[in-house]
C-alpha positions as CSV (number, residue, x, y, z in Angstrom):
1,X,-86.2,-35.3,-12.6
2,X,-88.4,-35.9,-9.7
3,X,-86.9,-37.5,-6.6
4,X,-87.9,-40.8,-5.1
5,X,-86.5,-43.6,-2.9
6,X,-83.9,-45.9,-4.3
7,X,-85.0,-49.5,-3.7
8,X,-88.2,-51.2,-4.8
9,X,-91.7,-49.9,-4.8
10,X,-94.8,-50.3,-7.0
11,X,-97.4,-48.0,-8.6
12,X,-100.9,-49.4,-8.0
13,X,-103.9,-47.6,-9.5
14,X,-104.4,-44.4,-7.5
15,X,-108.3,-44.3,-7.4
16,X,-108.3,-40.9,-5.7
17,X,-112.1,-40.7,-6.0
18,X,-112.6,-38.2,-3.2
19,X,-109.8,-35.7,-4.0
20,X,-112.0,-32.9,-5.5
21,X,-114.6,-32.4,-2.9
22,X,-114.1,-30.0,0.1
23,X,-113.9,-31.4,3.6
24,X,-117.4,-32.0,5.0
25,X,-118.1,-31.6,8.7
26,X,-120.0,-34.7,10.0
27,X,-123.0,-34.1,12.3
28,X,-122.5,-35.1,15.9
29,X,-123.4,-38.8,16.7
30,X,-125.8,-39.8,19.4
31,X,-123.1,-41.6,21.3
32,X,-119.3,-41.8,21.1
33,X,-117.1,-44.7,22.2
34,X,-113.6,-43.3,22.9
35,X,-110.8,-45.9,23.3
36,X,-108.2,-45.2,25.9
37,X,-105.5,-46.8,23.7
38,X,-105.3,-44.8,20.5
39,X,-101.5,-44.6,20.4
40,X,-98.4,-46.7,20.7
41,X,-97.5,-47.2,24.3
42,X,-99.4,-47.5,27.5
43,X,-103.2,-46.9,27.4
44,X,-104.4,-43.7,29.1
45,X,-105.8,-44.0,32.6
46,X,-109.5,-42.9,32.9
47,X,-110.1,-39.7,34.8
48,X,-113.9,-39.8,34.7
49,X,-116.4,-42.4,35.9
50,X,-119.9,-43.4,35.0
51,X,-122.4,-40.6,35.5
52,X,-119.9,-37.8,35.1
53,X,-120.8,-34.9,32.7
54,X,-118.1,-33.8,30.3
55,X,-117.4,-31.0,27.8
56,X,-115.8,-31.0,24.4
57,X,-112.0,-31.0,24.9
58,X,-112.1,-32.1,28.6
59,X,-109.4,-34.5,29.7
60,X,-111.0,-38.0,30.2
61,X,-107.8,-40.1,30.0
62,X,-104.4,-39.3,31.5
63,X,-101.3,-40.5,29.8
64,X,-99.9,-43.4,31.8
65,X,-96.2,-43.0,31.2
66,X,-93.7,-41.2,28.9
67,X,-94.8,-43.2,25.8
68,X,-98.5,-42.7,26.2
69,X,-101.0,-39.9,25.3
70,X,-103.8,-37.9,26.9
71,X,-107.4,-38.6,25.7
72,X,-110.0,-35.9,25.5
73,X,-113.8,-35.9,25.2
74,X,-114.9,-35.1,21.6
75,X,-118.5,-34.3,22.7
76,X,-120.4,-32.9,25.7
77,X,-122.7,-35.2,27.5
78,X,-122.8,-37.9,30.2
79,X,-120.4,-40.8,30.7
80,X,-122.5,-44.0,30.5
81,X,-119.7,-46.5,30.9
82,X,-115.9,-47.0,31.4
83,X,-115.5,-50.5,30.3
84,X,-113.7,-52.6,27.6
85,X,-115.3,-52.4,24.1
86,X,-114.4,-54.4,21.0
87,X,-112.3,-52.2,18.7
88,X,-111.1,-52.5,15.1
89,X,-108.6,-55.2,16.0
90,X,-111.5,-57.4,17.2
91,X,-110.2,-57.4,20.8
92,X,-111.8,-55.7,23.9
93,X,-110.0,-52.6,24.8
94,X,-110.7,-50.0,27.6
95,X,-112.9,-47.3,26.4
96,X,-115.2,-44.5,27.6
97,X,-118.8,-44.3,26.3
98,X,-120.5,-40.9,26.3
99,X,-124.1,-40.0,25.5
100,X,-124.1,-36.9,23.5
101,X,-126.1,-34.0,25.0
102,X,-125.0,-31.0,23.1
103,X,-121.8,-29.4,21.9
104,X,-120.4,-27.4,24.8
105,X,-116.7,-26.8,24.5
106,X,-114.1,-26.4,27.3
107,X,-113.7,-22.7,28.0
108,X,-109.9,-22.9,27.5
109,X,-110.3,-23.7,23.8
110,X,-110.0,-20.5,21.7
111,X,-112.4,-19.8,18.8
112,X,-109.7,-17.7,17.0
113,X,-106.0,-18.5,17.0
114,X,-103.5,-16.5,19.1
115,X,-102.2,-13.5,17.2
116,X,-98.5,-14.1,18.2
117,X,-96.0,-15.5,15.7
118,X,-95.0,-19.2,16.2
119,X,-91.4,-18.1,16.8
120,X,-92.5,-16.3,20.0
121,X,-93.3,-19.6,21.8
122,X,-90.5,-21.4,23.6
123,X,-89.5,-24.9,22.8
124,X,-90.8,-26.0,26.2
125,X,-94.2,-24.2,25.7
126,X,-94.7,-25.9,22.4
127,X,-93.8,-29.4,23.6
128,X,-95.9,-29.0,26.7
129,X,-99.0,-27.9,24.6
130,X,-98.5,-30.9,22.3
131,X,-98.2,-33.3,25.2
132,X,-101.3,-31.8,26.9
133,X,-103.3,-32.0,23.7
134,X,-102.7,-35.7,23.3
135,X,-101.3,-35.4,19.8
136,X,-100.0,-38.6,18.1
137,X,-98.8,-39.4,14.6
138,X,-101.9,-39.2,12.5
139,X,-100.5,-41.0,9.4
140,X,-101.4,-44.2,11.1
141,X,-98.4,-44.9,13.3
142,X,-99.9,-43.0,16.3
143,X,-96.6,-42.6,18.1
144,X,-96.9,-39.8,20.7
145,X,-95.7,-36.6,19.1
146,X,-94.1,-35.1,22.2
147,X,-91.8,-38.1,22.5
148,X,-90.7,-37.7,18.9
149,X,-89.8,-34.0,19.6
150,X,-87.5,-35.1,22.4
151,X,-84.6,-36.9,20.8
152,X,-82.5,-39.2,23.0
153,X,-79.2,-38.0,24.5
154,X,-76.5,-37.9,21.9
155,X,-79.0,-37.4,19.0
156,X,-79.6,-34.1,17.3
157,X,-82.3,-33.2,14.8
158,X,-81.0,-31.5,11.7
159,X,-84.0,-31.5,9.4
160,X,-87.8,-31.8,9.8
161,X,-89.5,-33.7,7.1
162,X,-93.2,-33.3,6.5
163,X,-95.1,-36.3,5.0
164,X,-97.6,-35.0,2.5
165,X,-97.1,-38.0,0.3
166,X,-100.4,-39.9,0.9
167,X,-99.2,-42.7,-1.5
168,X,-101.8,-45.2,-0.3
169,X,-104.4,-45.6,-3.1
170,X,-107.9,-44.1,-2.5
171,X,-106.9,-41.9,0.6
172,X,-107.2,-38.1,0.1
173,X,-107.6,-36.7,3.6
174,X,-104.1,-35.2,3.7
175,X,-104.5,-33.9,0.2
176,X,-107.6,-31.9,1.2
177,X,-106.0,-30.7,4.4
178,X,-103.0,-29.3,2.4
179,X,-105.4,-27.5,0.0
180,X,-107.8,-26.1,2.6
181,X,-105.4,-25.3,5.5
182,X,-102.1,-24.4,3.8
183,X,-101.5,-21.3,5.9
184,X,-102.1,-23.2,9.2
185,X,-99.9,-26.0,8.1
186,X,-97.0,-23.6,7.5
187,X,-97.5,-22.1,11.0
188,X,-97.6,-25.7,12.4
189,X,-94.3,-26.4,10.7
190,X,-92.7,-23.3,12.2
191,X,-93.8,-24.4,15.6
192,X,-92.3,-27.9,15.1
193,X,-89.1,-26.3,13.8
194,X,-88.9,-24.2,17.0
195,X,-89.5,-27.2,19.2
196,X,-86.8,-29.2,17.5
197,X,-84.3,-26.4,17.1
198,X,-83.9,-27.0,13.3
199,X,-83.5,-24.4,10.5
200,X,-84.6,-26.6,7.6
201,X,-87.9,-28.3,6.7
202,X,-88.6,-30.4,3.6
203,X,-92.3,-31.0,2.7
204,X,-92.5,-34.1,0.5
205,X,-95.6,-34.3,-1.7
206,X,-96.1,-36.7,-4.6
207,X,-96.5,-35.0,-8.0
208,X,-100.2,-36.2,-8.4
209,X,-101.1,-33.4,-6.0
210,X,-99.9,-30.4,-8.0
211,X,-102.7,-28.2,-6.6
212,X,-101.4,-28.9,-3.0
213,X,-97.8,-28.3,-4.1
214,X,-98.8,-24.9,-5.5
215,X,-100.8,-24.0,-2.4
216,X,-98.1,-24.8,0.1
217,X,-95.4,-23.2,-2.1
218,X,-97.4,-20.0,-1.9
219,X,-97.5,-20.0,1.9
220,X,-93.9,-21.3,2.3
221,X,-92.5,-18.3,0.5
222,X,-93.5,-16.2,3.5
223,X,-91.6,-18.4,6.0
224,X,-87.9,-19.2,6.4
225,X,-86.3,-22.6,5.8
226,X,-89.3,-24.4,4.4
227,X,-88.9,-26.2,1.1
228,X,-91.7,-27.9,-0.9
229,X,-90.4,-31.0,-2.6
230,X,-92.4,-32.6,-5.4
231,X,-91.8,-36.4,-5.6
232,X,-92.2,-39.1,-8.2
233,X,-95.3,-41.1,-7.7
234,X,-94.1,-44.4,-6.1
235,X,-95.6,-46.5,-3.3
236,X,-94.7,-46.7,-0.4
237,X,-93.1,-43.3,-0.5
238,X,-95.0,-42.3,2.7
239,X,-92.9,-44.7,4.8
240,X,-90.5,-42.8,7.0
241,X,-87.3,-44.3,5.7
242,X,-88.4,-44.1,2.1
243,X,-89.4,-40.5,2.5
244,X,-86.1,-39.6,4.1
245,X,-84.3,-41.3,1.2
246,X,-86.4,-39.5,-1.4
247,X,-86.0,-36.0,0.2
248,X,-82.4,-36.1,1.6
249,X,-80.7,-39.0,-0.1
250,X,-79.8,-40.5,3.4
251,X,-80.4,-44.1,4.3
252,X,-81.6,-44.9,7.8
253,X,-79.5,-48.0,9.0
254,X,-81.2,-51.3,9.8
255,X,-82.9,-51.2,13.2
256,X,-82.3,-47.5,13.6
257,X,-84.7,-44.6,13.9
258,X,-84.8,-41.5,11.6
259,X,-83.0,-39.5,14.2
260,X,-79.9,-41.6,13.5
261,X,-79.5,-39.5,10.3
262,X,-80.7,-36.3,11.9
263,X,-84.3,-36.5,10.6
264,X,-87.7,-36.2,12.3
265,X,-90.7,-37.0,10.2
266,X,-94.2,-35.7,10.9
267,X,-97.5,-36.2,8.9
268,X,-99.4,-33.2,7.7
269,X,-102.4,-34.2,9.9
270,X,-100.1,-34.1,12.9
271,X,-98.8,-30.7,11.9
272,X,-102.3,-29.3,11.7
273,X,-103.1,-30.8,15.1
274,X,-99.9,-29.1,16.5
275,X,-101.0,-25.8,15.1
276,X,-104.4,-26.1,16.8
277,X,-102.9,-27.3,20.1
278,X,-100.5,-24.4,20.4
279,X,-102.4,-21.5,18.6
280,X,-105.9,-22.4,19.8
281,X,-105.3,-24.5,22.9
282,X,-107.4,-27.2,21.2
283,X,-106.8,-30.9,22.1
284,X,-106.9,-33.6,19.5
285,X,-110.5,-34.7,19.5
286,X,-111.4,-34.6,15.8
287,X,-109.8,-35.5,12.5
288,X,-110.4,-35.7,8.7
289,X,-111.2,-39.2,7.5
290,X,-111.5,-40.4,3.8
291,X,-114.6,-42.5,3.2
292,X,-114.4,-44.0,-0.3
293,X,-115.0,-46.9,-2.7
294,X,-116.0,-47.4,-6.3
295,X,-119.6,-48.2,-5.6
296,X,-120.1,-45.6,-2.9
297,X,-122.5,-42.8,-3.9
298,X,-120.7,-39.9,-2.3
299,X,-117.0,-40.7,-1.5
300,X,-115.5,-37.8,0.4
301,X,-113.4,-36.5,3.3
302,X,-115.2,-35.9,6.6
303,X,-114.2,-34.0,9.6
304,X,-115.5,-36.1,12.5
305,X,-115.2,-36.4,16.2
306,X,-113.1,-39.1,17.7
307,X,-115.3,-41.9,18.9
308,X,-117.9,-41.5,16.1
309,X,-119.2,-44.8,14.9
310,X,-117.7,-45.8,11.6
311,X,-121.2,-46.8,10.4
312,X,-122.2,-43.1,10.6
313,X,-119.5,-42.1,8.2
314,X,-120.6,-44.8,5.7
315,X,-124.2,-43.6,6.0
316,X,-123.1,-40.0,5.3
317,X,-121.3,-41.1,2.2
318,X,-124.4,-42.8,0.8
319,X,-124.7,-46.0,2.8
320,X,-123.1,-49.5,2.4
321,X,-123.3,-50.6,-1.2
322,X,-124.8,-54.0,-1.9
323,X,-121.8,-55.2,-3.7
324,X,-119.4,-54.5,-0.7
325,X,-117.0,-57.4,-0.2
326,X,-114.8,-55.9,2.5
327,X,-114.8,-52.8,4.7
328,X,-111.1,-51.8,5.3
329,X,-109.8,-49.5,7.9
330,X,-107.2,-47.5,6.0
331,X,-106.1,-48.0,2.4
332,X,-106.0,-51.2,0.3
333,X,-102.3,-51.8,0.7
334,X,-101.7,-51.4,4.5
335,X,-105.2,-51.2,5.8
336,X,-106.9,-54.1,7.6
337,X,-110.3,-55.6,6.9
338,X,-112.9,-55.0,9.6
339,X,-115.4,-57.6,10.9
340,X,-118.0,-54.9,11.8
341,X,-118.8,-51.3,11.2
342,X,-119.6,-51.0,14.9
343,X,-116.2,-49.6,15.7
344,X,-115.1,-46.0,16.5
345,X,-113.0,-43.5,14.6
346,X,-109.7,-43.0,16.4
347,X,-106.8,-40.6,16.2
348,X,-105.1,-43.0,13.7
349,X,-108.1,-43.5,11.4
350,X,-107.1,-42.0,8.1
351,X,-109.7,-43.7,5.9
352,X,-112.5,-46.2,5.4
353,X,-112.5,-48.1,2.1
354,X,-115.5,-50.1,0.9
355,X,-114.2,-52.6,-1.6
356,X,-116.4,-54.4,-4.1
357,X,-116.8,-58.2,-3.8
358,X,-115.1,-58.8,-7.1
359,X,-112.0,-56.8,-6.0
360,X,-111.8,-58.0,-2.5
361,X,-112.0,-61.8,-3.1
362,X,-108.6,-63.5,-2.8
363,X,-107.4,-65.3,-5.9
364,X,-106.2,-69.0,-5.7
365,X,-102.9,-69.3,-3.8
366,X,-100.4,-71.2,-6.0
367,X,-96.8,-72.4,-5.5
368,X,-94.0,-69.9,-5.5
369,X,-92.3,-69.9,-8.9
370,X,-89.1,-68.2,-7.7
371,X,-89.6,-65.2,-10.0
372,X,-88.1,-62.8,-7.3
373,X,-90.6,-60.1,-8.2
374,X,-91.3,-59.7,-4.5
375,X,-87.6,-59.1,-3.9
376,X,-87.4,-56.5,-6.6
377,X,-90.2,-54.4,-5.2
378,X,-89.4,-54.6,-1.5
379,X,-88.4,-51.1,-0.4
380,X,-86.4,-52.4,2.5
381,X,-84.2,-54.8,0.4
382,X,-85.6,-57.9,2.0
383,X,-86.4,-61.3,0.5
384,X,-90.2,-61.7,1.1
385,X,-90.5,-65.2,-0.3
386,X,-87.8,-66.4,2.1
387,X,-89.3,-64.6,5.1
388,X,-92.7,-66.2,4.3
389,X,-91.1,-69.6,4.2
390,X,-89.4,-69.0,7.6
391,X,-92.6,-67.6,9.0
392,X,-94.6,-70.7,7.9
393,X,-92.2,-72.9,9.9
394,X,-92.0,-70.5,12.9
395,X,-88.2,-70.1,12.5
396,X,-88.0,-67.0,14.7
397,X,-84.2,-66.8,15.2
398,X,-83.8,-67.1,11.4
399,X,-86.4,-64.4,10.8
400,X,-84.5,-62.1,13.2
401,X,-81.3,-62.8,11.4
402,X,-83.0,-62.0,8.0
403,X,-84.1,-58.7,9.4
404,X,-87.8,-59.3,9.4
405,X,-88.2,-56.4,11.9
406,X,-87.1,-54.0,9.2
407,X,-90.3,-54.9,7.2
408,X,-92.6,-51.9,7.0
409,X,-95.6,-54.1,6.1
410,X,-96.3,-52.1,2.9
411,X,-97.8,-55.1,1.0
412,X,-95.7,-54.5,-2.2
413,X,-94.7,-58.1,-2.2
414,X,-98.2,-59.5,-2.0
415,X,-99.4,-56.9,-4.6
416,X,-96.8,-58.0,-7.2
417,X,-96.8,-61.8,-6.6
418,X,-98.0,-63.7,-9.7
419,X,-98.8,-66.8,-7.6
420,X,-101.1,-64.8,-5.2
421,X,-99.0,-65.9,-2.2
422,X,-100.2,-64.3,1.1
423,X,-96.7,-63.0,1.7
424,X,-97.6,-60.0,3.9
425,X,-100.0,-62.0,6.0
426,X,-97.4,-64.6,7.0
427,X,-94.5,-62.1,7.3
428,X,-96.6,-59.9,9.5
429,X,-97.4,-62.8,11.8
430,X,-93.8,-63.9,11.9
431,X,-92.7,-60.3,12.6
432,X,-95.0,-60.1,15.5
433,X,-93.8,-63.4,17.0
434,X,-90.2,-62.4,16.5
435,X,-90.7,-59.0,18.1
436,X,-92.3,-60.8,21.1
437,X,-89.3,-63.1,21.3
438,X,-86.9,-60.1,21.3
439,X,-88.8,-58.3,24.0
440,X,-88.9,-61.4,26.2
441,X,-85.1,-61.8,25.8
442,X,-84.5,-58.2,26.9
443,X,-86.7,-58.6,30.0
């Protein structure tokens, strides 16, 4: 019997429209806008100014603290501005705009990977390379990877868990990465194992990706301590705590991090970036992005440079369909609707979904009928209908007591609600306000 997490979950239609086509390299844009805040933590401090010329892979933003990440140029050309630009959130954020004038790479980046085995690098060398390359969690969380590889005093990593689940409907970038770069992913896993000092890795992949499971099993046989674990198809299995439950049977306590049960979780996109950073000295300046939608002519997975306009990806996939109702950054469950396609691809951009008008229109919001379906599907064991009620009345202390901060914002509650209640919207806002209250109290 296939493993899965123990509490809640749903199974929306998968709609993996772009799973069969190989990754396509997107042509260079005429201009890139590279945000200095593409990660959790402090924005990077710019190291270039207007008029400077830069190369691909050159450092243009220096990490401004321990929880921060370096930013590198994804193109070669001239810096035209270092000013705030509206990002996907709708707010102005500091960014560097570069006019593309070729594709000249930094001389330190290797065309071919180093021949030495991953085990020959020291822990310090691996973490230093990851830090220098500006690698963050590429599943969407964007937490700086070098921080995750440095557990706090008193905590010890026992197992590395690789997230190849990609349970969000429509998205297939990780699936294609596993199919096309299996050998490199295993090498990246070995590097992370060395950095953490662990002897065991579990790669969790949902069973709708049998070809990826077979591909990684083939390469894992040549390495020590790496187990490929097929999982039952169940959303939101890609959540850290849910994946830890599914693969190890351990429950991460409320308010705790995965390291509390000896686990460190990394996304397959992050693993591939680690491989390139250590073996090719290549910073994180490009990633694979799924561009998809039922009306899109050519849904696919595109390797594109950070800072590429989202509109260029849509154009490459056939252009914006006439019946588009929403453009979503990410998948339909956890992604967020965008007000414009004039935003840049960032390190955390896993997908772009163009939803038809008929699918994206909200249905009439009716009164709660106390059916408790939202409770039964919540993977964190919360009571979403109650959290929404508290959020509507701004009862922040009560929200804290009811563990709103444990909410992973998966949207299972909204998906299953027969009354079409905007549960996630209200809970997300209440969670943000509660988090701010908690931070203010600590300061």
